[in-house]
C-alpha positions as CSV (number, residue, x, y, z in Angstrom):
1,X,0.1,-17.8,7.8
2,X,-3.3,-18.0,9.5
3,X,-4.5,-16.4,12.6
4,X,-7.8,-15.6,14.4
5,X,-8.8,-12.3,16.0
6,X,-11.7,-11.3,18.2
7,X,-13.8,-8.3,17.2
8,X,-14.2,-5.8,20.0
9,X,-17.5,-4.1,20.9
10,X,-16.3,-1.1,18.8
11,X,-15.7,-3.4,15.7
12,X,-11.9,-3.3,16.1
13,X,-9.4,-6.2,15.7
14,X,-5.8,-6.5,16.5
15,X,-3.5,-7.9,13.8
16,X,-1.0,-10.5,15.2
17,X,2.5,-9.1,15.7
18,X,4.0,-11.7,13.4
19,X,1.8,-10.5,10.5
20,X,2.4,-6.8,11.3
21,X,6.2,-7.5,11.1
22,X,6.0,-9.6,8.0
23,X,4.1,-7.0,6.1
24,X,5.7,-3.9,7.6
25,X,2.5,-2.6,9.3
26,X,3.7,-0.2,11.9
27,X,1.6,2.0,14.2
28,X,0.0,4.7,12.0
29,X,0.3,2.6,8.8
30,X,-2.6,2.6,6.5
31,X,-4.3,-0.7,5.4
32,X,-6.8,-1.3,2.6
33,X,-9.8,-3.4,3.4
34,X,-11.4,-5.2,0.5
35,X,-14.5,-7.4,0.4
36,X,-15.7,-9.8,-2.2
37,X,-16.6,-13.4,-2.8
38,X,-17.6,-13.9,0.9
39,X,-14.3,-12.8,2.4
40,X,-12.5,-9.7,3.8
41,X,-8.9,-9.0,2.7
42,X,-6.6,-6.6,4.6
43,X,-3.6,-5.2,2.6
44,X,-0.9,-2.8,3.5
45,X,-1.1,0.4,1.6
46,X,2.2,1.9,0.4
47,X,2.8,5.6,1.0
48,X,3.8,8.0,-1.7
49,X,7.4,8.1,-0.4
50,X,7.6,4.3,-0.8
51,X,6.7,4.7,-4.5
52,X,10.0,6.5,-5.2
53,X,11.8,4.7,-8.0
54,X,9.1,2.3,-9.0
55,X,9.2,3.5,-12.6
56,X,12.9,3.0,-13.1
57,X,12.5,-0.5,-14.3
58,X,10.5,0.7,-17.3
59,X,13.3,2.9,-18.6
60,X,16.3,1.9,-20.7
61,X,19.4,1.5,-18.6
62,X,20.9,4.9,-17.6
63,X,18.1,6.9,-19.2
64,X,17.4,10.0,-17.0
65,X,13.9,11.4,-16.9
66,X,13.3,15.1,-17.5
67,X,11.6,17.1,-14.8
68,X,8.3,17.3,-16.7
69,X,8.2,13.5,-17.4
70,X,9.0,12.8,-13.7
71,X,6.2,15.1,-12.6
72,X,3.7,13.6,-15.0
73,X,4.5,10.0,-13.9
74,X,4.3,11.0,-10.2
75,X,1.0,12.9,-10.7
76,X,-0.5,9.8,-12.3
77,X,0.7,7.6,-9.5
78,X,-0.7,10.0,-6.9
79,X,-4.0,10.2,-8.7
80,X,-4.3,6.4,-8.8
81,X,-3.5,6.1,-5.1
82,X,-6.1,8.8,-4.2
83,X,-8.7,7.2,-6.5
84,X,-8.2,3.9,-4.6
85,X,-8.8,5.5,-1.2
């Protein structure tokens, strides 16, 4: 999908509604803006609550995590997200 947007006097742009819907970007959502190789890329950032369960595919089927292991994994995920901000 391609679109154009006009930059306002305050440096703001409006993302087209179709793109906001496709990527789940609602009012108040956070996006990441990355530059490189002569381009600007806008990506939706996932919230901590959206990360729930992302490690389950790395476990053997039915293997529960202990509290300490869950906490360690979540702390690492939060640290990576904060470091990226």
